[in-house]
C-alpha positions in Angstrom: -27.4 7.1 20.2 -26.9 7.7 16.5 -26.2 11.4 17.1 -23.1 10.2 19.0 -21.7 8.5 16.1 -18.6 10.1 14.6 -19.8 8.9 11.1 -23.3 7.9 10.3 -22.1 5.0 8.2 -21.5 3.2 11.7 -25.2 2.6 11.8 -24.4 -0.4 9.8 -21.6 -1.3 12.5 -24.2 -1.2 15.2 -26.6 -3.1 13.1 -24.2 -5.9 12.6 -23.3 -6.0 16.4 -27.0 -6.3 17.3 -27.4 -9.0 14.7 -24.7 -11.1 16.3 -26.0 -10.6 19.8 -29.5 -11.5 18.5 -28.2 -14.7 16.9 -26.6 -15.8 20.2 -29.5 -14.8 22.4 -32.3 -16.2 20.3 -30.4 -19.3 19.4 -29.8 -19.9 23.1 -33.4 -19.8 23.9 -34.8 -21.8 20.9 -31.9 -24.2 20.4 -33.8 -27.4 21.5 -36.6 -26.7 19.2 -34.4 -26.3 16.0 -34.0 -29.2 13.7 -30.3 -30.5 13.3 -29.8 -28.8 9.9 -31.1 -25.6 11.3 -28.7 -25.8 14.3 -25.8 -26.2 11.8 -27.0 -23.3 9.8 -27.4 -21.2 12.9 -23.9 -21.8 14.1 -22.6 -21.1 10.5 -24.3 -17.7 10.3 -23.2 -16.9 13.9 -19.6 -17.6 12.9 -19.9 -15.3 10.0 -21.2 -12.4 12.1 -18.6 -13.0 14.7 -16.2 -12.6 11.9 -17.9 -9.4 10.9 -17.6 -8.2 14.6 -13.7 -9.1 14.3 -13.6 -6.6 11.3 -15.5 -4.1 13.5 -12.9 -4.7 16.3 -10.2 -3.9 13.7 -12.0 -0.7 12.6 -12.6 0.5 16.1 -9.0 0.5 17.2 -8.1 2.5 14.2 -11.1 4.9 14.1 -13.4 5.0 17.3 -17.1 4.8 16.5 -18.4 7.3 18.9 -17.6 11.0 19.7 -17.2 10.3 23.5 -14.3 8.3 24.9 -16.5 6.8 27.6 -18.8 5.5 24.9 -15.9 4.0 23.0 -14.5 2.3 26.1 -18.0 0.7 26.7 -18.3 -0.3 23.0 -15.0 -2.1 23.3 -16.4 -4.2 26.1 -19.4 -5.1 24.1 -17.5 -6.0 20.9 -14.9 -7.9 22.9 -17.8 -10.4 23.6 -18.9 -10.4 20.0 -15.4 -11.0 18.7 -14.1 -13.4 21.2 -11.1 -11.5 22.5 -10.5 -8.2 24.3 -10.4 -5.3 21.8 -7.3 -3.6 23.4 -5.4 -6.8 22.9 -5.7 -6.2 19.1 -3.5 -3.1 19.3 0.0 -4.6 19.9 0.3 -7.2 17.0 -1.7 -5.2 14.6 -1.3 -1.5 15.0 2.2 -1.4 16.5 3.8 -4.5 14.8 2.1 -5.2 11.6 1.2 -1.7 10.5 4.6 -0.1 11.4 6.8 -3.0 10.2 4.8 -4.7 7.6 6.3 -8.1 6.4 9.6 -7.3 8.3 11.3 -9.2 11.1 9.4 -6.8 13.5 6.0 -7.8 12.0 4.8 -10.7 14.2 2.1 -11.4 11.6 4.3 -11.6 8.5 3.2 -14.1 5.9 6.6 -15.7 5.5 6.1 -17.6 8.8 3.7 -19.9 6.8 6.1 -22.1 4.7 4.1 -25.1 3.4 4.7 -26.2 -0.2 0.9 -26.6 -0.6 -0.3 -23.1 -0.6 -3.8 -23.8 0.7 -2.2 -25.0 4.0 -0.5 -21.7 4.5 -3.9 -20.0 4.3 -5.7 -22.6 6.5 -3.0 -22.8 9.1 -1.9 -19.2 9.3 -3.7 -18.5 12.5 -2.2 -21.5 14.6 1.3 -20.7 13.0 1.1 -17.2 14.4 -0.8 -17.9 17.7 2.1 -18.4 20.1 4.2 -15.4 18.7 1.2 -13.0 18.6 0.2 -14.0 22.2 3.6 -13.7 23.6 4.1 -10.3 22.0 0.7 -9.0 23.3 1.5 -10.1 26.8 4.9 -8.4 26.7 3.3 -5.2 25.4 0.7 -5.3 28.2 3.4 -5.8 30.9 5.5 -2.9 29.6 2.4 -0.6 29.3 1.4 -1.1 33.0 3.8 1.6 33.8 4.2 3.3 30.5 0.6 3.7 29.6 -1.6 3.0 32.7 -4.9 4.1 31.2 -4.4 1.6 28.2 -3.3 -1.1 30.7 -6.4 -0.5 32.9 -8.7 -0.7 29.9 -7.0 -3.9 28.7 -7.6 -5.4 32.2 -11.2 -4.3 32.3 -12.0 -5.9 28.9 -10.3 -9.2 30.0 -12.4 -9.1 33.2 -15.6 -8.4 31.3 -15.0 -10.9 28.6 -14.0 -13.7 30.9 -17.0 -13.0 33.3 -19.4 -13.2 30.3 -17.9 -16.3 28.9 -17.6 -18.0 32.2 -21.4 -17.3 32.8 -22.3 -18.7 29.5 -20.2 -21.8 30.2 -21.8 -22.4 33.5 -25.3 -22.0 32.1 -25.0 -24.5 29.3 -21.5 -25.8 28.2 -22.9 -27.3 24.9 -24.7 -24.0 23.9 -21.5 -22.1 24.9 -19.4 -24.3 22.6 -21.6 -24.1 19.6 -22.9 -20.5 20.0 -19.7 -19.0 21.6 -16.6 -20.7 21.3 -16.8 -22.1 17.7 -17.9 -18.6 16.3 -15.2 -17.0 18.1 -12.5 -19.3 16.8 -13.8 -18.8 13.3 -13.6 -15.1 13.8 -10.0 -15.2 15.0 -9.1 -17.5 12.2 -10.8 -15.2 9.6 -9.3 -11.9 10.8 -5.8 -13.3 11.0 -6.1 -15.3 7.8 -7.2 -12.2 5.8 -3.8 -10.7 6.5 -2.3 -13.6 4.4 -4.2 -12.9 1.4 -3.7 -9.2 1.6 0.1 -9.3 1.9 1.6 -12.6 0.8 3.6 -12.2 -2.2 3.6 -8.5 -2.4 6.5 -6.0 -2.2 6.7 -4.4 1.3 9.4 -2.0 0.0 7.2 -0.5 -2.8 5.1 2.6 -1.9 1.9 1.1 -3.5 2.6 -2.7 -4.2 2.8 -3.8 -0.5 -0.9 -4.8 -0.1 -3.4 -6.7 -2.1 -7.0 -5.2 -2.5 -10.3 -6.7 -3.1 -12.4 -4.1 -4.7 -15.7 -5.9 -5.4 -18.8 -4.1 -4.0 -20.4 -7.1 -2.5 -17.4 -8.2 -0.2 -16.8 -4.6 0.7 -20.5 -3.9 1.8 -20.3 -6.9 4.2 -16.7 -6.3 5.5 -16.9 -2.5 5.9 -14.6 -1.8 2.9 -12.0 -4.1 4.4 -10.9 -5.0 0.9 -9.3 -1.6 0.3 -6.2 -2.6 2.3 -3.6 -0.4 0.6 -5.1 2.9 1.5 -5.7 1.5 5.0 -1.9 1.0 5.3 -1.3 4.5 4.0 -4.0 6.2 6.2 -4.8 3.7 9.0 -6.9 6.3 10.8 -9.2 6.9 7.8 -12.7 5.9 8.6 -13.7 2.8 6.7 -16.6 4.6 4.9 -13.9 6.9 3.2 -11.5 4.1 2.0 -13.1 3.3 -1.3 -12.9 6.8 -2.6 -9.4 7.3 -1.2 -8.3 4.1 -2.9 -9.6 5.3 -6.3 -7.8 8.5 -6.0 -4.5 7.7 -4.2 -3.8 4.0 -4.8 -5.6 2.6 -7.9 -3.7 4.9 -10.4 -0.2 3.7 -9.2 -0.5 0.0 -8.0 0.2 -3.1 -10.1 -3.1 -4.2 -11.7 -2.7 -7.7 -10.2 -3.0 -6.2 -6.8 -6.5 -4.9 -7.4 -8.5 -8.0 -7.4 -12.2 -7.9 -8.2 -13.2 -10.9 -6.2 -11.9 -12.5 -3.0 -13.3 -15.9 -3.8 -12.0 -15.9 -7.4 -8.5 -15.0 -6.1 -8.6 -17.7 -3.4 -9.6 -20.3 -6.1 -6.6 -19.5 -8.2 -4.2 -19.0 -5.2 -5.2 -22.1 -3.3 -7.0 -24.6 -5.6 -6.3 -24.2 -9.3 -3.5 -23.7 -10.1 -2.8 -23.2 -6.3 0.7 -22.0 -6.6 2.3 -19.5 -4.3 3.6 -16.7 -6.7 4.6 -13.1 -6.5 2.0 -10.5 -7.3 3.5 -9.9 -10.7 3.3 -13.6 -11.6 7.1 -14.2 -10.9 8.4 -17.1 -8.9 7.9 -16.9 -5.1 11.3 -16.9 -3.4 11.0 -18.1 0.2 13.3 -15.8 2.5 15.2 -17.7 5.0 13.7 -18.1 8.5 14.5 -15.4 11.0 13.4 -14.7 14.6 11.0 -11.8 15.5 12.8 -8.6 16.2 11.8 -6.5 19.2 9.2 -3.9 18.2 7.5 -3.0 21.5 7.8 1.0 21.8 7.8 3.1 24.8 5.4 6.1 25.4 7.6 8.5 23.6 8.4 6.0 20.7 4.8 5.5 19.6 4.4 7.3 16.3 1.9 10.1 16.0 -1.4 9.0 14.4 -1.1 5.3 15.6 -4.2 4.6 17.6 -4.1 2.6 20.8 -7.9 2.3 20.9 -10.3 4.0 23.4 -7.4 4.9 25.7 -5.0 6.2 23.2 
């Protein structure tokens, strides 16, 4: 299997996926024998690894893991179950809306949709705020791609069928275990992968060639999240494999970016942004001026309008 990897760094990817599956499978078998505190801890760790699988989903739709397309299609079925949502459904709102139209009216994931005065609520509730808009946009894109990109549409359908079949089987087997080891971790993963968009872009300058993204450059968080902290270079080169982003950031982004946008610690930044002092400010420390509300603008491209270099996943 390892000889089929495009980058050997993705041995870590496979290890994280295997760990998530083991947590669910072993937990399912021994659940009744665990003390209550161990059950709580087991669910918490499963939540974290489901989030890691959400990061893997993100990486996969930008830079496929395997050399063969058939292997990547199969892998997308697998991580759909680990993340809690079909992988191909990640493409419309993320690759084609957020990446191409960051923070603009065509970005269905723009952070200015969260408008609470208490900044921590913007972070905590970012996912439910976006949920309806993202789901509607994903569905419109899928309907459009039925004739525009039938191969992508077929993969999307297969992933949904596989995902729902597995979830349905687990639900029938034991609804309580399904809730604790399946549903809750999946909800946490979705909350985390959408919420990270808020810390990476809120209060940045989408018009600036470098200051459009906030980076978290600490080695600990980046080891666990496959260099997801190096977000600026990811927007500049979305197809660059995650194992290469740290070096590319150091060479192409760090010399030009505002120093406040290279944060050494995610936790330290969150403490300042959401707890003490907990103020919503611009990246340079200036006052945050909330733009007026505006509706999402249409962004769904046709076949000929999809820019070169934008991945649509295994069926791009």
